[in-house]
C-alpha positions as CSV (number, residue, x, y, z in Angstrom):
1,M,-9.8,-24.8,-14.8
2,Q,-8.9,-25.8,-11.1
3,H,-8.8,-23.2,-8.4
4,S,-6.4,-23.6,-5.6
5,G,-8.3,-21.4,-3.2
6,L,-5.6,-18.8,-3.1
7,L,-6.4,-15.1,-4.0
8,I,-3.9,-12.5,-3.6
9,I,-5.2,-8.9,-3.2
10,E,-3.0,-5.8,-3.4
11,G,-3.8,-2.4,-2.1
12,V,-2.5,0.2,0.6
13,G,-5.8,0.7,2.2
14,L,-6.9,-3.0,2.7
15,F,-6.1,-3.3,6.4
16,R,-9.3,-2.1,7.7
17,P,-11.2,-3.8,10.5
18,E,-14.3,-4.2,8.2
19,L,-12.1,-6.0,5.7
20,A,-9.6,-7.8,7.9
21,K,-12.2,-10.5,8.8
22,Y,-12.0,-11.7,5.1
23,L,-8.1,-11.7,5.0
24,T,-6.6,-15.0,6.1
25,Y,-2.9,-13.8,5.9
26,K,-1.9,-10.2,5.7
27,I,1.5,-9.2,4.3
28,W,2.7,-5.6,4.6
29,V,5.6,-4.4,2.4
30,D,7.1,-1.6,4.7
31,V,8.9,1.2,3.1
32,P,9.2,4.9,4.3
33,Q,6.6,7.1,2.8
34,E,9.2,9.5,1.2
35,V,10.8,6.4,-0.6
36,A,7.4,5.0,-1.8
37,N,6.4,8.4,-3.0
38,A,9.7,9.0,-4.9
39,R,9.3,5.5,-6.6
40,G,5.6,6.4,-7.5
41,K,6.6,9.7,-8.9
42,K,9.4,8.0,-10.9
43,R,7.1,5.3,-12.2
44,D,4.4,7.8,-13.2
45,R,6.8,9.9,-15.1
46,E,9.1,7.1,-16.8
47,V,6.6,4.2,-17.3
48,H,3.1,5.9,-17.7
49,K,4.4,9.2,-19.0
50,N,2.0,10.9,-16.7
51,P,3.8,13.0,-14.0
52,Q,1.5,13.6,-11.0
53,D,4.0,15.0,-8.5
54,A,1.5,17.4,-7.0
55,K,-0.9,14.4,-6.0
56,W,1.9,12.4,-4.6
57,D,3.0,15.4,-2.5
58,G,-0.5,16.5,-1.7
59,P,-3.7,14.5,-1.3
60,W,-2.3,11.1,-1.7
61,K,0.5,11.7,0.9
62,R,-2.2,13.0,3.4
63,N,-4.4,10.2,2.8
64,D,-1.7,7.6,3.3
65,E,-0.6,9.4,6.5
66,E,-4.2,9.5,7.9
67,Y,-4.5,5.8,7.0
68,F,-1.2,4.8,8.6
69,N,-2.0,6.6,11.7
70,E,-5.5,5.3,12.1
71,Y,-5.3,1.7,11.0
72,K,-1.6,0.9,11.8
73,P,-1.4,-1.7,9.0
74,K,2.2,-2.7,10.0
75,E,0.8,-3.8,13.3
76,M,-2.1,-5.7,11.8
77,A,0.2,-7.8,9.3
78,D,1.0,-11.4,9.8
79,L,4.3,-10.9,7.9
80,V,6.3,-7.6,7.4
81,I,8.8,-7.2,4.5
82,N,11.2,-4.4,4.6
83,N,11.6,-2.8,1.1
84,S,13.6,0.4,2.0
C-alpha cells in the first residue's frame, strides 16, 4: 500500500505548543461552546444511547473553557471554518 504522507488528526486539545511543531497545517472548526455542547449531548443521547449531560455541563465544559483561554486554538489555526 502506498502512503501519500498525509495524516489527519482530530481532537479539541491538539493545539498546544508542545504538539504544534508536529502539525504542518492546522484547521479549527469554530462553533460556540453552547452549540457544540448541545450537539454533543444530542449525539450521546440519540446515537450512543448514553446521556452524559452532567459531564457536558460540568467538567467537560470547564476543561474546554480553560483550554480555549490558555491556548487560543482559533488564533493558532491556519484555517478557521465556521460551523455555527
